[in-house]
KEMIKE-326721 format. One record per residue (C-alpha): residue number from 1; residue in three letters; x, y, z. Coordinates in nm, 3 decimals, always signed. Layout:
<pt><resi>NUM</resi><resn>ala</resn><xx>X</xx><yy>Y</yy><zz>Z</zz></pt>
...
// end
This chain:
<pt><resi>1</resi><resn>met</resn><xx>+1.923</xx><yy>-1.546</yy><zz>+7.450</zz></pt>
<pt><resi>2</resi><resn>arg</resn><xx>+2.136</xx><yy>-1.794</yy><zz>+7.259</zz></pt>
<pt><resi>3</resi><resn>arg</resn><xx>+2.420</xx><yy>-1.542</yy><zz>+7.223</zz></pt>
<pt><resi>4</resi><resn>ser</resn><xx>+2.423</xx><yy>-1.463</yy><zz>+7.595</zz></pt>
<pt><resi>5</resi><resn>leu</resn><xx>+2.415</xx><yy>-1.836</yy><zz>+7.671</zz></pt>
<pt><resi>6</resi><resn>ala</resn><xx>+2.721</xx><yy>-1.890</yy><zz>+7.450</zz></pt>
<pt><resi>7</resi><resn>arg</resn><xx>+2.897</xx><yy>-1.600</yy><zz>+7.622</zz></pt>
<pt><resi>8</resi><resn>leu</resn><xx>+2.810</xx><yy>-1.750</yy><zz>+7.961</zz></pt>
<pt><resi>9</resi><resn>gly</resn><xx>+2.954</xx><yy>-2.084</yy><zz>+7.846</zz></pt>
<pt><resi>10</resi><resn>trp</resn><xx>+3.275</xx><yy>-1.908</yy><zz>+7.742</zz></pt>
<pt><resi>11</resi><resn>phe</resn><xx>+3.305</xx><yy>-1.742</yy><zz>+8.084</zz></pt>
<pt><resi>12</resi><resn>val</resn><xx>+3.237</xx><yy>-2.070</yy><zz>+8.267</zz></pt>
<pt><resi>13</resi><resn>gly</resn><xx>+3.492</xx><yy>-2.254</yy><zz>+8.052</zz></pt>
<pt><resi>14</resi><resn>ile</resn><xx>+3.762</xx><yy>-1.991</yy><zz>+8.104</zz></pt>
<pt><resi>15</resi><resn>trp</resn><xx>+3.688</xx><yy>-1.978</yy><zz>+8.479</zz></pt>
<pt><resi>16</resi><resn>ala</resn><xx>+3.701</xx><yy>-2.358</yy><zz>+8.514</zz></pt>
<pt><resi>17</resi><resn>gly</resn><xx>+4.026</xx><yy>-2.372</yy><zz>+8.315</zz></pt>
<pt><resi>18</resi><resn>ser</resn><xx>+4.191</xx><yy>-2.105</yy><zz>+8.528</zz></pt>
<pt><resi>19</resi><resn>val</resn><xx>+4.079</xx><yy>-2.277</yy><zz>+8.849</zz></pt>
<pt><resi>20</resi><resn>ala</resn><xx>+4.214</xx><yy>-2.613</yy><zz>+8.727</zz></pt>
<pt><resi>21</resi><resn>ala</resn><xx>+4.543</xx><yy>-2.449</yy><zz>+8.623</zz></pt>
<pt><resi>22</resi><resn>leu</resn><xx>+4.576</xx><yy>-2.285</yy><zz>+8.966</zz></pt>
<pt><resi>23</resi><resn>gly</resn><xx>+4.512</xx><yy>-2.618</yy><zz>+9.137</zz></pt>
<pt><resi>24</resi><resn>val</resn><xx>+4.776</xx><yy>-2.796</yy><zz>+8.926</zz></pt>
<pt><resi>25</resi><resn>val</resn><xx>+5.030</xx><yy>-2.518</yy><zz>+8.986</zz></pt>
<pt><resi>26</resi><resn>ser</resn><xx>+4.971</xx><yy>-2.525</yy><zz>+9.362</zz></pt>
<pt><resi>27</resi><resn>leu</resn><xx>+5.009</xx><yy>-2.904</yy><zz>+9.368</zz></pt>
<pt><resi>28</resi><resn>val</resn><xx>+5.334</xx><yy>-2.887</yy><zz>+9.169</zz></pt>
<pt><resi>29</resi><resn>leu</resn><xx>+5.471</xx><yy>-2.610</yy><zz>+9.391</zz></pt>
<pt><resi>30</resi><resn>arg</resn><xx>+5.377</xx><yy>-2.803</yy><zz>+9.705</zz></pt>
<pt><resi>31</resi><resn>ala</resn><xx>+5.543</xx><yy>-3.122</yy><zz>+9.575</zz></pt>
<pt><resi>32</resi><resn>trp</resn><xx>+5.851</xx><yy>-2.925</yy><zz>+9.463</zz></pt>
<pt><resi>33</resi><resn>ile</resn><xx>+5.894</xx><yy>-2.740</yy><zz>+9.794</zz></pt>
<pt><resi>34</resi><resn>ser</resn><xx>+5.853</xx><yy>-3.043</yy><zz>+10.021</zz></pt>
// end
């Protein structure tokens, strides 16, 4: 149980990080294009 919970936390952290990175990249691209 604890091991699966840690694995789930890893997945959530990686997913949140990738989503945040995508948002920052899209904002930078939008500001750079306009």
